[in-house]
C-alpha positions in Angstrom: 23.3 -2.2 48.3 26.8 -2.1 49.5 28.2 -0.1 46.9 31.5 -2.2 46.9 29.9 -5.2 46.0 31.3 -6.8 43.0 28.2 -8.6 41.3 26.3 -5.4 40.5 29.4 -3.9 38.6 29.8 -7.2 36.6 26.2 -7.1 35.4 26.0 -3.6 34.5 29.5 -4.1 32.4 28.3 -7.0 30.0 24.7 -5.1 30.0 25.1 -1.8 29.8 28.5 -1.3 28.8 29.5 -4.2 26.4 25.9 -4.7 25.3 24.1 -1.7 25.1 27.4 1.0 24.8 29.8 -1.0 23.0 27.1 -3.2 20.8 29.5 -6.2 20.8 28.7 -9.0 19.3 27.2 -12.1 20.7 30.5 -14.4 20.3 32.4 -11.5 22.2 29.9 -11.4 25.0 30.2 -15.1 25.2 34.2 -15.0 25.4 34.0 -12.3 28.1 31.2 -14.3 29.9 33.6 -17.7 29.8 36.1 -15.9 31.1 34.2 -14.0 34.1 33.0 -17.6 35.1 36.8 -18.9 35.3 37.7 -15.7 37.1 34.8 -15.9 39.8 34.8 -19.7 40.4 38.8 -19.2 41.1 38.4 -16.3 42.8 35.4 -17.6 45.4 37.9 -21.1 46.1 40.7 -18.9 46.9 39.1 -16.3 49.3 36.8 -19.2 50.2 33.9 -16.7 50.2 30.5 -17.0 47.8 30.4 -15.0 45.0 27.5 -12.9 46.1 29.5 -11.6 49.2 33.0 -10.6 47.8 33.9 -7.0 47.5 35.8 -5.3 44.6 38.4 -5.0 47.0 38.6 -9.2 46.8 39.9 -9.2 43.0 42.7 -6.9 43.5 45.8 -7.8 41.0 47.2 -10.3 43.4 44.0 -12.5 42.4 44.1 -11.7 39.1 47.7 -12.8 38.8 47.5 -16.2 40.6 44.1 -16.6 38.1 46.0 -16.1 35.1 48.7 -18.2 36.3 46.3 -21.1 37.6 44.8 -21.1 33.8 48.2 -21.5 32.3 49.5 -24.5 34.8 46.5 -26.0 36.1 44.0 -25.9 33.3 47.0 -26.0 30.5 46.0 -23.0 28.7 48.3 -21.5 26.2 50.1 -17.9 26.7 48.0 -16.7 23.9 44.7 -18.1 25.8 46.1 -16.2 29.1 46.7 -12.7 27.3 43.3 -13.2 26.0 41.7 -13.6 29.6 43.9 -11.2 31.1 42.8 -8.7 27.9 39.0 -9.0 28.9 39.8 -8.4 32.7 41.9 -5.1 32.1 38.9 -4.5 30.0 36.4 -4.7 32.8 38.6 -3.1 35.8 39.1 -0.2 33.2 35.0 0.1 33.4 35.1 -0.2 37.1 37.3 2.6 37.4 34.9 5.1 35.7 32.2 3.5 37.7 33.4 3.1 41.0 36.1 6.2 41.9 37.6 4.6 45.4 38.7 1.5 43.2 41.0 3.9 40.9 44.1 2.6 42.3 43.2 -1.0 42.6 42.0 -1.2 39.2 45.0 1.1 37.9 47.4 -1.8 38.8 45.1 -4.5 37.5 45.0 -2.9 33.9 49.3 -2.2 33.9 49.6 -6.4 34.8 51.2 -6.7 31.6 50.7 -9.2 28.5 53.1 -12.2 28.8 55.6 -12.9 26.1 56.0 -16.3 24.7 58.3 -17.6 22.3 57.6 -17.1 18.2 55.7 -20.3 17.2 55.3 -21.4 13.3 51.5 -21.3 12.9 50.2 -24.7 11.3 49.3 -24.4 7.8 48.9 -27.3 5.0 50.9 -28.0 2.0 48.9 -28.0 -1.2 49.0 -31.7 -1.7 48.4 -32.2 2.0 45.0 -29.9 1.4 44.3 -32.1 -1.7 44.7 -35.1 0.2 42.1 -34.0 3.2 39.8 -32.8 0.3 39.6 -36.1 -1.6 39.1 -38.0 1.7 35.5 -36.7 1.8 33.0 -39.3 0.6 31.3 -37.1 -1.8 28.9 -39.9 -2.8 26.8 -38.8 0.6 24.6 -35.8 0.9 27.1 -35.0 4.7 30.1 -35.5 2.4 29.2 -33.0 -0.3 28.1 -30.2 2.5 31.6 -31.0 4.2 33.5 -31.0 0.8 31.9 -27.6 0.4 32.4 -26.2 4.1 36.3 -26.8 3.7 36.8 -25.5 -0.1 34.7 -22.2 1.5 37.1 -22.2 4.0 40.1 -22.2 2.1 39.0 -19.9 -0.6 38.2 -17.2 1.5 40.0 -17.8 4.6 37.0 -17.1 6.7 37.5 -17.8 10.3 34.8 -20.6 11.0 32.2 -19.0 12.8 32.3 -16.4 9.8 31.4 -19.4 7.5 29.1 -21.0 9.9 26.9 -17.9 10.2 26.9 -17.2 6.7 23.7 -16.8 4.6 22.8 -17.9 1.0 21.9 -14.5 0.2 25.5 -13.5 0.8 26.9 -15.1 -1.7 27.4 -13.9 -5.4 27.8 -17.2 -7.6 27.8 -15.4 -11.1 31.0 -13.4 -12.4 32.4 -11.8 -10.3 32.0 -14.5 -7.7 32.1 -13.1 -4.4 31.1 -13.2 -0.7 30.2 -11.0 1.8 31.2 -12.3 5.1 30.5 -10.5 8.6 33.7 -10.9 10.6 34.8 -9.3 13.8 33.3 -6.3 15.1 30.2 -7.0 12.8 32.5 -5.4 9.9 31.2 -6.9 6.3 34.0 -7.8 4.0 33.8 -8.9 0.6 36.0 -12.1 -0.8 36.1 -13.3 -4.3 35.6 -16.7 -5.1 37.2 -18.6 -7.6 35.0 -19.9 -10.5 35.6 -23.8 -9.1 34.1 -22.8 -5.8 31.3 -21.1 -7.0 30.3 -24.2 -9.0 30.7 -26.2 -5.9 28.4 -23.9 -3.6 25.9 -23.5 -6.7 25.9 -27.0 -7.0 25.2 -27.7 -3.7 22.5 -25.3 -2.9 20.7 -26.7 -6.2 21.0 -30.4 -4.2 19.5 -28.4 -1.1 16.7 -26.8 -2.9 17.4 -23.6 -1.7 17.1 -20.3 -3.7 20.1 -18.2 -3.9 18.0 -15.0 -2.6 17.2 -16.9 0.5 18.1 -16.0 4.2 18.8 -19.4 5.1 21.9 -20.4 6.4 24.3 -21.9 4.2 25.9 -24.9 6.3 23.0 -26.8 8.9 23.3 -30.2 10.5 21.4 -33.5 9.7 18.4 -32.0 11.4 18.6 -28.3 9.8 20.4 -27.0 13.3 23.3 -24.8 13.1 26.4 -26.7 13.0 29.3 -25.8 15.7 32.6 -24.8 15.6 33.3 -27.9 17.8 31.3 -30.0 14.8 33.8 -28.6 11.8 36.5 -29.4 14.2 35.7 -32.9 14.3 34.9 -33.3 11.0 38.0 -31.8 9.8 40.2 -34.5 12.5 38.1 -37.1 10.9 39.3 -36.5 7.2 42.9 -35.5 8.6 43.2 -38.6 9.9 41.8 -40.9 6.6 44.2 -38.4 4.8 47.0 -39.8 7.0 46.7 -42.9 5.1 48.0 -42.0 2.0 49.6 -38.3 3.1 52.4 -39.2 6.0 52.9 -35.7 6.6 49.8 -35.6 8.2 50.3 -38.3 11.0 50.0 -36.8 14.4 49.2 -33.5 13.0 46.8 -30.8 14.6 44.6 -29.7 12.0 42.1 -27.4 12.9 39.8 -25.1 11.2 41.6 -22.4 11.6 44.5 -24.0 9.7 42.3 -23.7 6.7 42.4 -20.0 7.3 46.7 -19.9 8.0 46.6 -22.0 4.8 45.0 -19.5 2.3 47.1 -16.9 4.2 50.5 -18.9 3.3 49.2 -19.9 0.1 48.4 -16.1 -1.3 51.9 -15.1 0.2 53.7 -17.8 -1.5 51.9 -16.7 -4.7 53.3 -13.2 -4.8 50.2 -11.6 -3.2 50.7 -8.1 -1.7 50.6 -7.8 2.2 47.5 -5.4 2.3 45.8 -7.4 0.2 45.9 -10.5 2.7 45.0 -8.3 5.2 41.7 -7.3 3.5 40.8 -10.6 2.1 41.6 -12.0 6.4 39.7 -9.2 7.4 42.6 -8.0 9.6 42.6 -4.6 10.9 45.9 -3.6 10.8 48.5 -5.2 8.5 50.8 -5.7 11.0 48.5 -8.8 12.0 48.8 -10.4 8.6 52.5 -9.5 8.6 53.4 -12.9 10.7 52.9 -14.9 7.5 55.7 -13.1 6.2 57.8 -13.6 8.9 56.5 -17.3 9.2 57.7 -17.9 5.4 61.2 -16.1 6.3 61.6 -18.4 9.1 60.7 -21.4 7.3 63.1 -20.2 4.5 65.5 -19.8 7.3 65.2 -23.2 8.9 65.6 -24.9 5.2 68.7 -23.3 4.8 70.2 -24.6 8.0 69.1 -27.9 7.4 70.7 -28.3 3.9 74.0 -28.8 5.8 77.6 -27.5 5.0 79.8 -25.3 7.2 77.1 -22.6 8.4 74.9 -24.3 11.3 73.1 -21.6 13.5 71.4 -22.7 16.8 67.7 -21.8 17.4 67.2 -18.4 18.6 66.2 -18.5 22.4 63.0 -16.5 22.8 62.9 -14.5 25.0 36.8 -26.5 47.7 34.5 -23.8 47.2 30.8 -24.8 45.9 30.0 -23.3 42.8 27.2 -19.9 43.2 23.7 -20.0 41.9 23.7 -16.5 41.1 25.9 -14.3 39.4 27.4 -17.3 38.0 24.2 -18.7 36.8 23.4 -15.0 35.5 26.7 -15.1 33.4 25.7 -18.7 31.9 22.2 -17.4 31.0 23.5 -14.4 28.6 
């Protein structure tokens, strides 16, 4: 076997490094897989070379930079998404440098590619009346509506990521004082989130309707036929309820409300209620308080804009911020992960 072929190192990166050594979560593996599917397909087309024949030298820094520009310009990825893809590739090339020393300089040049800066933007969140309008739009006369209502309340009350809520097992819930839930977050780190008495009562009623014991290992939220709910499915139901709520809440019209908006809403409402940033960090499961600090920046930025909008003598300008065919081998191997 030619030791300069790329494919074996991609496979060992997934099998031996990510899974066996790092023991990363399934979701992390899928994120890396999606990046490599896009990257290898792009490199194959641009080099006019089948993926199985690609050598390490064929995917140097020029190819990586061209790929990152491609997904941003042609695939309309955000700068944040571009940076996530770049981080996945940097991780691979750091691994490759250790496994294939002759490529160390090529790998160094790839890992030196910096994150692309992008302007500070306000994350979307819901005001209290907007949140209430969306919850009110749910038809609780139906079983599906009661499930959706429970899910939305739990997302808001815990600030959980949507996948964390969908992975939730009934046994992780404590619905008697002190009400709380154990959430399995990124890196398989478990954290406890307190539940309000109102949310605990809603969840308890929902489980009783399903006839599920509170000690059950069953998933809390499932689809119509018992299959797991998906993130895209939750995104669709939130979009539906937002559209219904917009009939009586004009500020929701044209808004892109996503499952992550609920998480932002939790953080902003806690901050505005005077909750310490480190407590918010613990609830959201952020590793560093610096990640949580963006909500304080957002709150301050909104206050500044409100002052500017009041008129008067002081008006400040906004701050300037800075056809190759699909291969059936390595790409299908990634698809099957």
